[in-house]
N, C-alpha and C positions, 0 to 999 in steps of 0.2 A: 937590305930591306928598304922598301919604299916608305917614306915618312907619310904622315897623315895628310899633309897638304897636297901630295902628289896622287893620293888615291881618289877614285871616283866619289862623287858626293853621296851616292846611295850607300857605298861601302862605309864611308865615314859616319853617316847617320846610323847605320846598323850597329857599328862598333860602339858608338856613344850610347845608344839605347841599351845595349847589352851591359856596358860598364855601369850605367845608372841603375839598371835592374840588380846588378851584383851588389852595388853599394846598398841598395834598399834591403836586399835579403840579408847581407852580412850585418848591416847596422840594425835591422829590425829583429833579427833572430834572438839576440840577447834579451830584448824587451819582451818577446813572446815567452822566452824561457822563464824570465823573472816576473811575469804577470802576477800580481798579488790579489788575493781575495780580500775585499774590504768588508769588515763587520762593524756594526753599530752596537755600542754598549751604553745602556742607560743606567744611571745611578743617582742617588740623592745625598751622597756624602758631602760634608762641608769641612772647612778648616784643615787640620792635619790629616784627617781620614781621607779627604779628597786628594790632598797632595801625595799621600802614600800610594793611593790607587793609581793616580795619573802617572806617577813615576814608574810604577810597575808596567803600565800600558806602554809608556815611552820606551822602556827597555825591551819589551816584547817586540815592538815595531822595529827597533834597531837590530835585534837579533834575528828576526824571522825574514826570510826572503820570499815567503809565499802568502803571508797574512799581514794585513794591516787593520788595526782596531781604532775606530773613532769613538772616543768616549764623550757622552753628552750628559751634562748635569740637568736634572729635572727636579723642580721643587718637591719636597716631601709631601706637602699637602695636596699637590695635584698629581702625584705619581700614579696612583691607582686609576684615577679617572682617565688620564691620558693613555695609560697602558691599555685599559679596556676599550677605549675608542680607536686606538691606532692599530693594534695587532689584527683584529678581524678584517680591517681594510687593507692590510698589507703594507702599512706605512710605519709600523712600529720597529723596535730594535730587533737585532738577532739575539742579543743577550741582554739581561737586565739583572740588577742587584737590588734585593729588597728583603724585608722580613718574611719569614716562612709561613705565617699563619694564613695567607691567602692561597696557598697551594691548591687546596681542594676546589675552590671556585675557579681557579685558572685551568685546572685539568678538566673539570666538568664542562666548562664553557669553551674548550678547545683553544686556549691561549698559550698553553705550556706543553712542551714535549718532555715526557719522562726520559731519563737517560739510563735506565736500568740496563746493565750489561755493556755499556759503552766505555766504562772505566774499569780497569782490572781490579780485582778484589785486593790484591797486594797493595795497590795504590790507595785504596779507600782506607786501609788500615792506619794511615797516617793521621786520620781525623779522630777526635773524641767520639766514642759510640753515641753519646747523647745528642751530639750535633747531627750525626747522620740519621738518627731515628726521627728527628724533627722534620727532615726533608723527605720522608717516605709518605706516600699516599697510595692507598690500595695496593700495598706491598710492592710498590715500585719506587725506585730512587728518582727524585724529580729535580735534583740540582746538587751542587757541591757547596759545602759550608765554608764561609769566610770567617765569621766571628760569632760570638755568643754574648748574651746579656742575661744576667740573673740578679736577684736581690741578695744582699748580705747585710750585716750589722756594722754600721759606722759608730764609733764612740769617741768622745772627747777625753783624751788621756788625763787632762787636768782634773776632770770630774770622775772619770771611771778609769783608774790606772790599769786594771786587768779586766778583760771582757768576761761576762758571765758564761758559765758552762750549761746552765739550765734556765728555763724561763722562771722558775721559782726564785732563783738567785737574781735574775734580771728584775723581777717585780720588786724584790726587797730593795735593790739598789735604786730603782726608779722611784719608789715611795719616799725614800730618804732624800732624794734630790728634787722632788716636785715641790714647787712653791707657786700656788695659783695666784696669790696676790702679786707676785713678780712676773706672772706669765711664763714661768719656767716649768718644764716638763722633763721627767726622767726618760720617757720614750716617745718618739714622734714618728708616725707613719700615716699614710692616707687610709684611714679606717673605713672610708666609704668608697674605696676603689677596689673593685673585684679583682683586678690584676694583682694587687698586693694581698688581698684576703686569700687568694688561692694558696699561698704558702701555708696558712693555717688549715685550710680545708683539706689539703692533701696530707698535712701533718697529723690530722685526726682520722686519717683513713678514708676521707670522703672521695667522691667521684662526681663527674659531670655528666656521664652518659650511662644508660643502662646496658644490659647485655645485647640489646638489639640496636645499639648505637643512637638512641634517642636521648635528648637532653633530660636530665633528671636532677633536680636540685633539692627536693624535699626528703632527703634521706636522714636517718638519725645521726650519722657521722657529720654531715654538713650542718645540721642543727647545732651539734656540740661545738663545732668550730665557730659558729656565729655567736653562741652563748659565751664562749671564751673571750672573743674580741670585745663583745658588749661589756663584759665585766671589767676588762682593762680600761674601757672608756668611761663607763658610767658608775661602776662600783668602786674600783680602785682609783679611778680618776688620774691615772698616770699618762694617759694619751689624750690629746685634744680630739674633740668630736669630728670636726671637719676642717681640714687644713689643706691649702693648696701647695703645689710644689715650690713656688717662689718663697712662700712663707716658711716652709721647712728649711730652706737654705738660709734665710735670714736668722731663724732661731738657732740653728747649729753654729753659724758663724759668730753670733752674738753670745754664745755660751748659754743660751736659754733652752737648749735641747741637749741632754746628756748623751742620748743614744738615738740613732735614726736608722730605720730600715729603708734602704734605697738601693739603686743600681749603679753600674759603672759610670753613667752619665753624671752622677753626683760628684765625682772626683773633680771635674772641671769647674764646679760651682763653689767649692770650698775655698775660702780666702787663703792667700799665701801666709805662711807662718803659723797657722793653726796646728797644734799638735794633736793629731787624731790617729786612730787605728781602725783597722778593718778586721772583722772576724766572721766566721760562719754563724748562721742563725742558731741560737742555743736550742737544746733539746726541749720539747714540750713535756713537762713533768706529768701532765694530766693524761697523755697518751703514750709516753715512752718513746715517741718518735721525734725526729727532727722536723721542723717545718720544711716543706718541699715547694719552693717557689716555682713559678713558670720560668722556663728558659726560652728565650727568643733567639733564633739563629738567622743571621744575615747570610743569604745564599745567593749564588749566581745561577741563573736559570736560562734555559733555552726556549726561545719563542717557537710556538707551533708553526708560525709562518716563515721561519728562516729557511732559506734555500741552501744553506751552507752548513749542514749538521756536523760533518766531520771537522771542518775548520773551527766551528764554534766550540766543539768539545775540546779541541786542542787548546783553544784560548782559555776555556774553563780550567783545564788542568794546569796551565801555566800560571794563571792568576791565583790559584789556590796552592801552588807549590810551596815548599818550605822556605825558599828564598824570598818569594813574594810575601808570604805570611810574616816572615821576620821583619821585612820592611814595614808592614802595616802594624806590627806589634811595637816596634821601636819608634818609628816616625809618626804613625797614625794613632798610637796609644790604644790600639784595639786589643780585645781579648780574643785572640785568633783561635781557630778550631784545630790547628795543626799541633799534634802532641809533641813532635820533635822540637818545635820552636820553644816550647815551654821547658825543654831540657837544656837550652842554651843559657849560659850564665846571665846574659843581659835580661832575660825574662824570668829565668828560674829564681834568681836572687831578689826579684821584686816582691816584697811581702804582700802587696795588694793583689797582684796577679795571682799569687799563690793561694790567697783566700778565695778568690772567685773560682779558681780551678778546683779547690776542695769542695766548695758549695755545689759545683756542677754535678757531683756524684749524687746529691740529694735534690734533684730538680725534676720537673715534669715538663716535657716539651709542650708548649702551648698548642692545643688541638688545631689542626689545619683543615678539619672537615667543614663543609659549608654550614652544617647545623650549629656550629659554635657561634655564628653571628646572631642567632636568636637568643643567646644566653646573656650577653653583656648588659643590655638595658634592664631586663627584669631583675638580674642579680644585683646590679648597682642600686636599683630602686629599693630592693629588700634591705640592703646594707644601710641606706640612708634612713629608712623607717626605723630600723632597730636602734641605730646609734642615737637618734633623737628621741627614743622612747615611745614612739607611736605604735609599735607592734612588738609582740614577742617573736623570737627567732623562728619558731615552728610555723606560726601563722604567716609571717612575712615570706618564708620560703614556699609555703603552700600557695600563697597568692602569686608569687613569682612563677611557679610551675603552671598555674592556670594561664598566666599571661603568655608564657612560652607556647603553650598549646594554641592559644589564639593567634599568635604571630606566625605559627607554622602551618596555618590553614593553607591548603593548596590555592594557587591563583585561580581566578575565574576561568570557566571553560571558554575555548575559542568561539568566536561569533562569526556569522557570515557577513563579510564586508560589502556584499553587493547592494543591499538596501541602503546602507550608509553612503556608498558611492553614488547611488542614484539621487538621493536627497541632496548630497553636496553638489552634484552636477547641476541639479535644478536650481539650487540657490545661486550658484555661480552664473548660470545662464540668465536668471532673473536680474542679478546685479549688472551684468553686461548689458542687458536690454534696457534697464533703467538709465545706465550711463549713456548708451547710444541715443536714447530718446531725449535725454537732456542736452546732449551735444547737437541734436538736430534743431533745437530751438534757435531762432535767428538771434535773439538777444545774447544767448550763450556764445555763439560763434563770433558775434561782433565783440563781445567782451574779451574773448581769447585773442582776437586779432589786435585789439587795442592794448592788451596787457602782455604782449609777447616778451617785452624786456623784463617785466616783473617775474614772469614764469621762469625765464632764464636765470635770473638772480636767485630764485627760490629753489631751483633744481638741485644744487649741491646739498642744501639742508634736507630736502625731501629724500634724496638718495641715502644720505647718512641716517635719517630717521628710519627709513625702510630697512637698512641693514642692521642697525643697532637695537631697534625697538620692535618693529612690526614682525620681522622674520623670526626672532627668538620667541615672540609671543605665539605666532602661528605654530612653530615647532612644539612649544610646550602644550598648546591646545591639542595637537595631534597625539602627543604621548598620552594624554588623558584617556584615550580610547584603546590603550594597549596595556598589557601586563608584562613585567620584566622578571625573568628568572634565569639564572645561570648564563647571563650574557646574551640572551635572546629575547626579543619582543614578540608577543603574541597578541593579535587583534582580538579584543574582548567586547567591542562595542561600548554601550553606555553602562556596562556593569559596574565600573568604578564609581560612577555618579550614583547609581542605585545603592551600592553598598555604603557610600558616604551618607546619603540622605536618609536611608532607612536604618542606619546604625545596626547593621546585621551582626557585626562581630561583638558589639558591646551594648550595654543598656544606655538609655537616653541620659541618665544622670551620671554616667561614668565620665571621668575627665577625658577619655579618648573619644567620646561622642562628639560629633560635629556640632550638635545643638548646644551641648554644655559649653564647648569652647566658643561658640558664637555668642552665647549669653555673656560669658566673661569678657569677650572682646568688645561688645557693645558697652558694658559697664565701664570697662577700662577707658574706652574712647570718650564716653560722655563725661566722666568725672575729670579726666585729664584736660580735655578741651575747655570745660567750664573753669577749672582752676587756672589754666593758662590765660583765659580771657579776663578773669577777675583780677589776678595778680598783675598782668600786663597793663590793663587799663588803670588800675590803682597807682602803679608806679609812674605811668606816663602823666597822670593828672598831678601827682606830687612833684614831678620834675619840670612841669611846664611853667610854674610860677617863677618870675624873675627874681624874687626875693630869696629863693633857695640858693645858698652858697655852694660852690663847687658843683654846679649842675653838670658841667661837661665831664668832670671826673666820675660822678655817679653814673652818668649815661654809659660811659665806657666800661665801668665796673660791672654794670648789670648786663652788658652785652657779652661779656667774656664767657659765660656758660654756653652761649650759642656758638661762639667762635671755636671753642675747644671741640675736637672730634668726639662724637657721642660715645664711641666705644671706650675711649679713655675715661670719660666721665662715668660711664657705667661701671668700669672696673674699680674706680675710686670709691664710688658709693657702695659697691659690693663689699669692699674692705671696711667701710664705715659701719655697715650693718652686720659684720661678723660677730658671732655670739661671744667668742672668747677674747678676740683681739681688736674688736671694732671700737671706735671712739663713741658711737651712739650708746652702747651699753656702759662704757666708762662714765659717760655723762649721767646716765640713769643711776648708777651706783654712787656717784658723787652727790646726787640729790637724795640718796637714801632709798631709791627704788630697786626692785629686783631686776637683774638682767633678763633680756628677752631673747628667746631663740627665734629670731625673726622669720626664718624660713621653715618652721615646723607647723605653722597654722596658716590657713588660707588668707585671713584678713591681715595678719601681720606681714606675710610675704607680699600680698597685693599692695599693702601700704608702702613697703620698701621700694617696690617697682614704681609706684606712683610718685613718691617723693623724688626719685631719680628723674623721672620723665618731666615732672613739674619744673625741676631745676633746668632741664634742657629746653623746655618749651615756652616759658613766660617771656624771654627776651624778644622773640619774634612778635608776639602780640604787643609788647611795649613799643617796639620800633614802629610798627604799623600805626599804633595809636598816636605816638608822638608826631608822626608825619601828618596824620589827619587833623590833629589839633592845630597845626600851623595854618590850616585853611579856614578855620572858624573865626569870623570877625569878633573881636572883643566887644564891639558895640552891642551885639545881641545879648551877651551875658550882663553887660552893664545896664542895659535897658530893663532886663528882667529883675535885676537887683533893685533898681529904682522903683519898680512896681511892687516890691516887697517879697519877691521870691527868695526862699532860703537856698543855701548851697546845694542841698539835695534836690530841691525842685528845679534849680537851674540845670543841674546835671541831667536829670531825668527828662525834662521837657525841651531843653535847648541843645545841650552838648551831645547827648546820646543819639537823638535822631540824626544829627549831622555826622556823627561818627559811623552810623550804620552802613552807609555805602562802602566804606573802607573795611569795616570789621567783618561784614558778611563773607566776602571772598577769602579773608584771612581765616575765618572760622572753618570754611569749607576746606581750604588747603590744610589747615592744622588737623582737621578730622581725618583726612586721608593719610597724612603722615603718621598720626597716632595709631590709627587702625592697623598700620603695617610696621609699627615700631619694633622690629625684630631684635635689635641689639640690646635694648634694655632688658627685655624678658630673658633672652638667652644668657646674658652676662651677669645679671644681678641675681634673680631667683632661680634661673635655669628651669622654670616651670614648677619648682617645689612649692608645696609638698605634693608629691605623687602626680605631678603634671597638672594640678588643679589651677595653676595661674598661667598656663599656656594661652596664647592668643592664636588666631587662625594661622597667621603666617609662620609662627614658630612651630606650630603643630604640623604644618605641611612640610617644613624642613625636616622634622624628626621622622615623618613617614618616609621621606626620601632617603635619608642618610643614617638614621639610627635603628631602623626597623627593616633590615634586610632589603634595602634598595627597592622599595615599593614605589617606583617612579610614577607609574600610571595613577595610582591612588593619590599620591602627592600632587600630581598635575591636575587631577580632578578637583582637589582641594583648592589649588591656586586659581583655577578657572572659576570656581564658585565665588572666591574672594573678589575676582574681577567683576563678576556680574552684580555682586552686592554693592560694590563701590560705583559701578555704572548706574545702577538703579538709584543710589543716593545722589549722584551728581545730576541725574535727570529730574529727580524730585526737587532738589534745591534750585535748579534752573527754572522750573515751573513756578516755584514760590517767589522767585525774584522778578519774574516777568510781570509787568503791569497788567492788571485785569485778569490774572490767572490765580487760581486758588488751589 
């Protein structure tokens, strides 16, 4: 044979090309065969739960030659918002893990694909029936269950050696162990949380929806359940009236709560070494039925926009298999939905898991229909009113039913966008014309040429301001002309503004009315700013004298309330004003006065909010005043004193006029801050009682996030707030300009 060097060049080139092509085909063929479909999975698990899930995903990726799963952690608080934004635009996950109660909204808005018929019935039999029932909507299976959560009874074995079998027995034990003077209670649970109250509601045979699927709270059975819990709180006094989750943990860990109704998340909060037990909720002697708490199921769901349905369902089956569930049960400490896992010794012999499994038989899947979102706020409001003695159960539930009907009003009808587009276009053309006209002026062009360097330096800040402030403001203003329902925005024109300003849905004196809330906001702002000014100026005047010892120390001390983040301060003051555990009532009792339920009446609740905000606001006025006092010559006051002016006269006629140029801008800024002081209202009083202490900004928040996502209505609220503050700033500017009145 001729070797390659002796062959013609054209032949050698052809052979080399063929050889390279063969290498490409042979080398590339395996990669084509093993090409893997990549799926994205979103979840919000943390700690051991996250570790267990990601271990299962890693094992799946190692085992499968056709599928690769990329898991992405998304914060729980932002999960729903990001999911709702991403999936319609095709940027969301193929699969996601979350609680089941949003299924109805996801299906109705086209964000979720049901998987009915995609998984063999024999394979579905491995799950607890209660967990599968929670994942059905409109008779279709919408996901596969991973884990479940429900309420049970925790008890301190030192105080309660044997758990009670009935609520009559529980009440007797709780009465014996309750000591109000020691802040010790026989039974503790969130009596004003409807999620917890549902156990008693269903235990008395109550329901949430009528035969037509509409929310219905004012039934005789529901009233009985509310009367029962009210008696535990107010007549038997074995349950605190209003207690937060962190306080429940502290009471149980300190031995001040003998029994607690809580869920599996409570297990991770109990201190090490505490001897406690877990038992199913005891039978309600009054109804002969056991309490039936909500069961919440974590499911894995298929996005409606996923292009890999078959591969995604294969992943769903793998991550809910018995082996994956066993890993989540042992490593992740989850109550998994797979029945076979609960038969394995490691899980079967766990007494706590056994109790949650027993209670699962007497649970009700949390409704996943969209109408359930109308129930939460009115139901919680009714609970709070009854527990503080402001209403009888029947009246409270009747009022809650009226509020549900109000919230369920259909969105405004669609409007023709053409007239609005024409008006907007004319306004934009007018603005452009004015801008061009101004640029055409010789002095403007000359100023721009002379200040080119300044414009260049200001450009980054201008662009940042445009992106972070102007753009979100414009988008929020646009949303005010739309109505949002089931994931879709509909243009409704100015109807949201009309509904807000005319209070069509409520009366003018109702706390939900814009005018009522505006009046409360004005009162709140005026009293707070006045208090900030008086306290701040008084402290600054006291600290300016050189004879005051430790002036520097006191200045730092008084600035601390301003330095601490306001949400932390708000939470601290919320605890101070707690009716049963707060130091304010402890002080009143030490002085021989009766304790005050601070959040049961408007003026006491308003006062609690105001004291908190005064604590936050006076340091700013004090610092401004201290700075301004440094610029006042001492000769002026000395001359006034020589002329016989008293201290009050010197302050009024000498100091105060010289302080005014510094204080007026500070008052204007403090007014804007106080007008929109969301954190204090939201964290201290929460708007109680019955929303009467809400201010405009907190009310706008509730319309957006607590009342079925009425984003357009809330945006109209926010835009009206902007115009109110804009008018205020223009008015104060006119008052400050010389020669203007």
